[in-house]
ROLO-532133 format. One line per field, with one value per residue: residue in one letter; x, y, z of N, C-alpha, C in turn. Coordinates in steps of 0.02 Angstrom, whole numbers, plus 50000, padded with zeros to 5 digits. Last residue first. Example, Ala and Ser with C-alpha at 12.3 -4.5 7.8 and 13.67 -1.06 7.14 Angstrom:
type: c(S	A);
n.east: c(50642	50660);
n.north: c(49888	49716);
n.up: c(50354	50390);
ca.east: c(50684	50615);
ca.north: c(49947	49775);
ca.up: c(50357	50390);
c.east: c(50645	50660);
c.north: c(50002	49835);
c.up: c(50394	50390);
***
This chain:
type: c(G	P	L	R	P	Q	R	A	A	D	D	A	G	A	L	L	W	C	A	V	T	A	A	A	A	V	N	L	S	D	V	G	E	A	M	P	I	T	V	A	E	D	A	A	A	I	T	A	P	T	L	G	P	G	E	A	G	L	L	L	A	V	R	A	D	G	V	R	D	I	A	E	P	M	P	V	A	A	A	D	P	T	L	A	L	V	A	F	G	A	V	R	L	D	A	M	P	D	A	T	I	A	W	P	H	V	L	A	A	G	M	S	T	R	L	A	R	R	G	F	P	D	A	S	G	P	G	I	L	T	A	D	V	G	L	A	T	A	S	R	I	I	T	G	V	N	S	P	N	M	V	G	E	L	V	L	V	R	R	A	Q	P	L	V	D	A	A	V	P	D	P	P	R	D	F	A	G	L	M	E	R	M	A	G	F	G	T	L	R	Q	I	E	E	P	D	L	R	L	T	P	V	A	P	S	P	L	A	G	N	Y	A	T	S	V	L	L	A	R	M	H	H	G	A	D	I	C	R	Q	V	V	R	A	G	E	G	L	L	L	G	G	Q	G	D	P	P	P	R	R	V	R	R	E	E	G	R	L	G	A	F	M	T	R	L	A	D	D	D	M);
n.east: c(50072	49952	49791	49774	49670	49595	49600	49550	49417	49386	49395	49312	49171	49098	49018	49107	49201	49104	49064	49182	49169	49044	49070	49166	49083	48995	49026	48901	48791	48776	48823	48773	48844	48934	48847	48811	48748	48600	48463	48319	48286	48247	48199	48086	48111	48229	48168	48081	48170	48332	48473	48556	48566	48719	48793	48672	48673	48698	48645	48718	48669	48713	48661	48688	48761	48684	48583	48630	48746	48696	48616	48714	48785	48696	48549	48401	48344	48333	48431	48485	48566	48563	48564	48476	48493	48420	48483	48462	48437	48446	48317	48357	48449	48380	48296	48394	48456	48420	48538	48689	48863	48972	49125	49272	49419	49522	49500	49464	49601	49672	49639	49534	49563	49563	49436	49374	49423	49406	49289	49262	49143	49036	48917	48745	48628	48579	48732	48831	48883	49020	49085	49140	49247	49370	49434	49498	49370	49302	49392	49387	49253	49254	49333	49271	49150	49214	49268	49136	48978	48853	48763	48640	48664	48772	48785	48896	48887	48936	48947	48950	48948	48824	48859	48935	48852	48727	48760	48884	49020	49046	49186	49337	49417	49583	49656	49771	49846	49931	50055	50065	49896	49820	49718	49598	49545	49558	49645	49725	49739	49806	49932	49981	50026	50123	50191	50170	50202	50122	50160	50105	50213	50341	50348	50256	50289	50448	50541	50526	50504	50374	50349	50281	50156	50086	49975	49977	49856	49808	49842	49721	49717	49780	49817	49947	49893	49831	49957	50016	49917	49932	50061	50064	49899	49755	49671	49518	49435	49316	49196	49113	48984	48841	48765	48716	48833	48810	48850	48896	48920	49024	49146	49235	49220	49244	49373	49456	49480	49609	49671	49640	49734	49856	49883	49875	49984	50086	50052	50041);
n.north: c(49853	49747	49724	49586	49468	49478	49489	49615	49583	49503	49618	49709	49684	49706	49812	49919	49943	49984	50109	50181	50189	50242	50382	50406	50412	50501	50621	50620	50734	50827	50879	50915	50780	50660	50500	50338	50294	50207	50112	50022	49873	49807	49897	49989	50107	50143	50147	50253	50363	50334	50382	50549	50676	50684	50543	50407	50256	50086	49953	49813	49632	49487	49335	49321	49316	49470	49549	49630	49693	49772	49874	49929	49995	50086	50131	50161	50338	50471	50532	50489	50460	50280	50129	49976	49810	49650	49487	49377	49272	49303	49367	49475	49536	49544	49646	49749	49787	49775	49778	49776	49715	49678	49620	49562	49640	49653	49778	49854	49903	49997	50121	50173	50284	50207	50157	50284	50344	50252	50113	50002	50037	50179	50234	50232	50193	50048	49973	49852	49763	49700	49580	49556	49668	49697	49814	49822	49812	49924	50029	50024	50041	50177	50238	50219	50298	50428	50448	50438	50479	50405	50313	50239	50139	49989	49887	49769	49615	49475	49336	49267	49170	49205	49343	49336	49296	49363	49498	49481	49569	49618	49539	49643	49738	49763	49918	50052	50142	50283	50370	50471	50552	50702	50836	50806	50705	50738	50674	50785	50862	50797	50764	50898	50921	50812	50748	50559	50405	50270	50087	49927	49819	49779	49823	49857	49956	50043	50139	50317	50455	50562	50651	50615	50492	50366	50239	50076	49944	49831	49712	49591	49544	49483	49551	49608	49718	49797	49821	49909	50005	50057	50097	50201	50268	50184	50080	50049	49934	49973	49895	49741	49639	49627	49621	49745	49850	49956	50090	50160	50335	50412	50364	50371	50327	50432	50471	50373	50428	50464	50328	50291	50397	50366	50248	50286	50364	50272	50102	49941);
n.up: c(51672	51632	51708	51829	51890	52055	52200	52216	52205	52335	52424	52390	52265	52168	52215	52265	52143	52062	52118	52099	51973	51942	51981	51884	51765	51803	51931	52071	52168	52261	52426	52537	52629	52557	52504	52452	52295	52273	52194	52157	52117	51991	51857	51798	51868	51790	51660	51677	51704	51642	51731	51693	51646	51669	51595	51585	51717	51738	51840	51879	51905	51987	52065	52252	52363	52415	52423	52562	52516	52418	52486	52583	52477	52427	52504	52428	52382	52411	52336	52186	52099	52055	51979	51997	51990	51968	51963	51818	51714	51582	51563	51614	51532	51404	51448	51482	51358	51202	51120	51170	51133	51286	51361	51463	51440	51330	51259	51351	51399	51333	51403	51404	51316	51193	51186	51162	51041	50938	51004	51067	51126	51087	51203	51192	51139	51227	51325	51331	51494	51544	51678	51815	51894	51954	51954	51821	51733	51774	51743	51600	51586	51633	51525	51421	51437	51459	51324	51239	51315	51321	51394	51380	51501	51533	51658	51729	51839	51904	51857	51694	51584	51515	51463	51341	51234	51232	51213	51083	51001	50844	50764	50741	50632	50593	50642	50628	50760	50776	50883	50978	51000	50928	50910	50790	50682	50545	50461	50409	50507	50596	50528	50498	50627	50657	50507	50469	50394	50368	50328	50324	50435	50473	50596	50718	50810	50806	50935	50932	50901	50833	50767	50657	50702	50599	50562	50487	50442	50487	50605	50682	50858	50973	51075	51043	50961	51050	51134	51036	51040	51169	51167	51082	51012	50971	50876	50817	50704	50579	50469	50509	50584	50613	50493	50489	50570	50725	50783	50940	50948	50905	50780	50663	50544	50451	50465	50416	50276	50288	50298	50150	50094	50138	50088	49950	49957	49986	49945	50004);
ca.east: c(50093	50028	49852	49769	49730	49590	49637	49624	49446	49383	49430	49373	49206	49142	48994	49067	49216	49129	49019	49158	49216	49066	49034	49183	49135	48969	49029	48977	48813	48717	48848	48773	48783	48923	48895	48807	48807	48636	48520	48363	48291	48225	48244	48095	48053	48233	48225	48050	48122	48264	48440	48563	48505	48670	48795	48720	48635	48716	48615	48713	48686	48682	48685	48645	48786	48735	48586	48556	48747	48737	48585	48663	48825	48724	48618	48433	48358	48290	48460	48418	48596	48534	48586	48490	48498	48449	48451	48508	48434	48503	48331	48302	48468	48446	48278	48340	48482	48366	48471	48636	48817	48938	49087	49208	49367	49518	49511	49414	49550	49669	49706	49527	49535	49630	49487	49362	49448	49467	49305	49314	49197	49086	48981	48811	48645	48559	48653	48833	48821	48984	49063	49148	49176	49336	49406	49542	49434	49278	49382	49458	49283	49212	49370	49341	49142	49185	49296	49187	49032	48873	48829	48658	48619	48782	48753	48885	48892	48936	48904	48958	48989	48824	48813	48964	48922	48748	48743	48806	48990	49039	49125	49295	49383	49518	49646	49698	49844	49867	50034	50118	49950	49834	49790	49636	49535	49507	49596	49693	49713	49749	49875	49952	49978	50048	50189	50162	50237	50125	50152	50116	50140	50302	50390	50262	50260	50384	50531	50537	50569	50395	50371	50347	50185	50146	49992	49989	49907	49802	49846	49767	49705	49768	49773	49947	49938	49790	49893	50048	49929	49858	50048	50105	49957	49786	49718	49578	49461	49403	49236	49128	49054	48892	48796	48661	48799	48855	48788	48913	48879	49018	49071	49246	49238	49182	49315	49426	49403	49571	49668	49629	49648	49824	49870	49820	49923	50069	50089	49996);
ca.north: c(49943	49768	49723	49661	49484	49491	49417	49606	49624	49476	49538	49726	49668	49642	49768	49889	49915	49934	50053	50151	50164	50173	50337	50412	50380	50435	50601	50608	50676	50785	50855	50963	50833	50710	50551	50383	50282	50266	50115	50079	49914	49757	49867	49912	50063	50134	50104	50195	50342	50354	50331	50474	50652	50717	50606	50457	50305	50163	49998	49871	49685	49559	49368	49317	49286	49407	49510	49592	49654	49734	49828	49891	49941	50032	50136	50127	50266	50418	50518	50512	50507	50354	50172	50039	49864	49730	49545	49421	49266	49255	49298	49440	49508	49493	49571	49723	49747	49779	49829	49740	49764	49662	49683	49541	49633	49600	49704	49841	49855	49932	50094	50111	50293	50238	50115	50244	50376	50268	50181	50002	50028	50109	50250	50225	50271	50088	49981	49935	49774	49765	49604	49512	49645	49629	49785	49822	49770	49860	50017	50002	49979	50136	50235	50195	50224	50389	50436	50392	50504	50422	50337	50325	50156	50068	49903	49846	49657	49548	49353	49330	49164	49148	49328	49360	49282	49288	49471	49506	49513	49635	49544	49582	49746	49737	49852	50032	50082	50266	50331	50454	50515	50632	50798	50846	50691	50776	50629	50721	50886	50834	50717	50849	50954	50806	50792	50642	50464	50319	50136	49990	49842	49754	49860	49802	49889	50038	50081	50255	50417	50504	50686	50632	50556	50367	50307	50115	50008	49844	49779	49595	49588	49444	49522	49553	49658	49766	49782	49839	49972	50029	50045	50137	50253	50255	50086	50106	49944	49957	49942	49793	49654	49630	49553	49696	49843	49900	50057	50098	50269	50396	50385	50404	50269	50397	50522	50367	50392	50513	50372	50247	50389	50442	50247	50228	50390	50329	50159	49998);
ca.up: c(51659	51637	51647	51804	51848	51989	52165	52229	52166	52245	52429	52381	52326	52161	52179	52309	52211	52049	52122	52171	51987	51906	52013	51961	51782	51792	51866	52041	52127	52239	52360	52501	52635	52608	52486	52505	52328	52280	52238	52144	52163	52057	51904	51791	51872	51854	51672	51644	51740	51624	51708	51716	51653	51685	51631	51552	51651	51745	51780	51898	51868	52008	52010	52178	52310	52435	52364	52542	52564	52393	52444	52603	52518	52383	52498	52452	52352	52444	52410	52230	52142	52050	52009	51964	52029	51932	52007	51855	51788	51608	51532	51638	51607	51415	51442	51527	51401	51259	51121	51173	51125	51237	51333	51418	51483	51383	51212	51330	51447	51310	51414	51440	51387	51216	51184	51220	51119	50961	50958	51022	51178	51063	51147	51228	51148	51174	51298	51309	51428	51534	51608	51750	51867	51959	52011	51872	51737	51777	51822	51641	51558	51668	51599	51420	51431	51508	51385	51243	51308	51252	51407	51343	51454	51526	51617	51725	51774	51924	51900	51727	51640	51547	51523	51403	51234	51257	51277	51095	51045	50894	50760	50746	50687	50569	50638	50606	50721	50769	50823	50940	51020	50931	50951	50838	50755	50595	50506	50369	50442	50618	50542	50450	50612	50683	50553	50453	50432	50357	50389	50289	50427	50409	50535	50680	50829	50782	50885	50962	50876	50873	50836	50645	50710	50651	50565	50547	50425	50416	50598	50627	50796	50906	51085	51077	50923	51006	51154	51048	50967	51151	51224	51063	51062	50974	50937	50818	50784	50603	50511	50475	50568	50667	50521	50509	50522	50690	50758	50893	50975	50962	50795	50741	50614	50458	50505	50470	50284	50283	50357	50208	50081	50144	50158	49974	49927	50028	49952	50006);
c.east: c(50042	50024	49914	49822	49715	49670	49634	49642	49529	49421	49442	49422	49271	49173	49021	49038	49171	49165	49052	49112	49208	49109	49034	49142	49170	49023	49026	48971	48890	48732	48790	48810	48807	48878	48879	48855	48808	48711	48572	48402	48334	48235	48217	48150	48046	48170	48226	48108	48099	48223	48369	48503	48502	48617	48750	48730	48697	48693	48653	48697	48663	48706	48677	48681	48747	48758	48642	48550	48678	48743	48629	48622	48775	48747	48640	48517	48405	48306	48407	48437	48532	48574	48577	48512	48503	48438	48471	48454	48453	48497	48374	48304	48418	48455	48332	48312	48423	48406	48425	48575	48739	48883	49038	49147	49300	49455	49525	49439	49497	49619	49720	49604	49548	49622	49558	49414	49420	49481	49376	49328	49261	49142	49008	48873	48717	48584	48645	48764	48839	48943	49034	49123	49187	49280	49365	49507	49460	49320	49351	49449	49345	49247	49316	49354	49221	49170	49277	49227	49094	48941	48866	48717	48632	48712	48737	48831	48868	48944	48879	48918	49003	48878	48824	48924	48953	48810	48759	48808	48920	48996	49107	49226	49342	49475	49579	49708	49778	49872	49961	50093	50010	49900	49779	49699	49575	49497	49540	49642	49688	49696	49809	49911	49941	50007	50116	50169	50206	50145	50171	50106	50149	50250	50358	50297	50265	50353	50454	50532	50569	50450	50399	50385	50270	50159	50039	50008	49924	49853	49850	49759	49755	49746	49753	49886	49934	49826	49846	49989	49959	49869	49983	50071	49992	49847	49756	49617	49522	49383	49292	49179	49059	48957	48845	48708	48750	48813	48821	48855	48886	48973	49059	49172	49223	49175	49249	49392	49406	49491	49623	49618	49630	49737	49832	49820	49860	50009	50046	50039);
c.north: c(49992	49833	49757	49670	49556	49503	49428	49536	49608	49511	49506	49661	49679	49627	49709	49826	49876	49904	49983	50096	50133	50141	50267	50358	50359	50389	50526	50608	50669	50729	50811	50940	50890	50734	50603	50428	50354	50250	50180	50095	49967	49821	49841	49878	49999	50088	50083	50131	50262	50326	50352	50429	50584	50695	50659	50515	50368	50204	50071	49912	49753	49597	49438	49346	49286	49384	49453	49546	49598	49668	49765	49834	49896	49978	50082	50128	50230	50343	50478	50489	50531	50391	50250	50092	49935	49773	49597	49468	49320	49248	49251	49361	49475	49476	49524	49653	49716	49748	49839	49809	49741	49704	49661	49610	49611	49584	49648	49791	49824	49884	50018	50087	50237	50249	50151	50191	50329	50300	50195	50050	50016	50109	50185	50213	50270	50165	50025	49927	49837	49747	49660	49541	49607	49620	49728	49793	49771	49809	49948	49987	49966	50067	50201	50185	50186	50317	50409	50390	50446	50462	50351	50362	50232	50076	49977	49824	49731	49583	49425	49312	49223	49135	49264	49349	49291	49255	49387	49468	49537	49575	49562	49588	49675	49733	49826	49955	50063	50200	50302	50411	50490	50605	50728	50805	50743	50769	50665	50673	50843	50851	50742	50802	50919	50853	50794	50667	50519	50378	50222	50049	49907	49784	49835	49827	49830	49963	50068	50191	50351	50471	50627	50645	50563	50452	50341	50189	50051	49902	49789	49682	49596	49485	49491	49516	49603	49700	49743	49797	49908	49982	50019	50083	50194	50257	50149	50106	50002	49960	49915	49843	49717	49626	49557	49626	49763	49873	50012	50086	50210	50343	50370	50425	50303	50353	50491	50423	50370	50488	50431	50294	50349	50428	50323	50244	50343	50356	50223	50061);
c.up: c(51693	51633	51669	51731	51833	51967	52087	52212	52167	52209	52360	52389	52338	52223	52175	52273	52247	52110	52109	52173	52078	51943	51996	51991	51846	51798	51873	51967	52111	52187	52333	52422	52587	52583	52544	52491	52375	52318	52228	52207	52138	52110	51960	51823	51861	51888	51747	51673	51729	51679	51684	51674	51684	51695	51625	51610	51635	51691	51798	51836	51893	51940	52008	52134	52236	52368	52385	52491	52558	52456	52429	52543	52544	52429	52473	52457	52408	52423	52451	52309	52196	52097	51995	51998	51986	51981	51965	51902	51834	51695	51565	51623	51633	51493	51435	51523	51469	51309	51166	51154	51130	51199	51292	51413	51444	51422	51272	51278	51413	51340	51380	51452	51427	51293	51210	51231	51176	51037	50976	50980	51131	51104	51146	51178	51188	51194	51242	51281	51402	51480	51606	51694	51811	51923	52002	51928	51792	51775	51822	51709	51610	51644	51631	51496	51444	51501	51439	51301	51297	51243	51355	51381	51433	51482	51597	51665	51786	51860	51932	51791	51686	51593	51569	51466	51311	51261	51301	51174	51071	50941	50817	50750	50697	50626	50609	50598	50693	50729	50843	50876	50964	50951	50952	50859	50807	50660	50534	50397	50404	50557	50561	50472	50534	50655	50594	50502	50407	50402	50339	50332	50384	50385	50483	50610	50790	50796	50853	50894	50901	50842	50877	50709	50689	50649	50615	50529	50496	50401	50498	50606	50740	50848	51020	51089	50970	50975	51115	51087	50990	51078	51194	51125	51077	51021	50926	50880	50769	50676	50533	50504	50518	50651	50573	50523	50529	50625	50707	50857	50914	50981	50867	50756	50657	50516	50493	50504	50355	50300	50357	50273	50126	50144	50169	50049	49949	50020	49995	50001);
***
């Protein structure tokens, strides 16, 4: 692949930079975009095939795969070509695998996060990174939520989305009910049950925790459909946490400190 073909390919990434994943009918297509040397290497380690590599001229380190077609441009050219704004030292374009579905991840899981309308890619990446680090078994990506394999989400997760089980679902509540999960809805409402109390009460049952968008939170219909509304107790005068921060606290409570300490962690 010559430089002109590489330029055309990377210019076409503007169409890949979607906040919300809209998979084609067969669940395949598009690209997995790994940004930064560490994330690119983790994509390779996870077995994904790299089609091409875009590298900043400001980067003087070793390339992860010298045999891959590579385009070197200065940072300003990269911004003009891709429209991404600031980019880390490199961007790998990988073949994207089929999107997992709930039936792929729920049978083996006991503690699950569910995202509803969490459309900020950085929040999705941080949530998945926390879920991986703190021992949550899987994450369901519900309607309106950002793509875990999108460039920003994968970068923010530092590649955790490559190893953490996640799945796209159009109807998370139906999937959870079929799989036999108790469902908790996280809300800043002070009248809701404190989450530590709810977790103690469910014991060893399979539990899913619903998380809503920054600002509006979960819809009233979703909260009503859950088994219980729960909240993270906070100091007086504080009404809420950023959804990624709340998810991190919730992951610790959901998985349990002792269980989380035994989980394998990403290197670095």
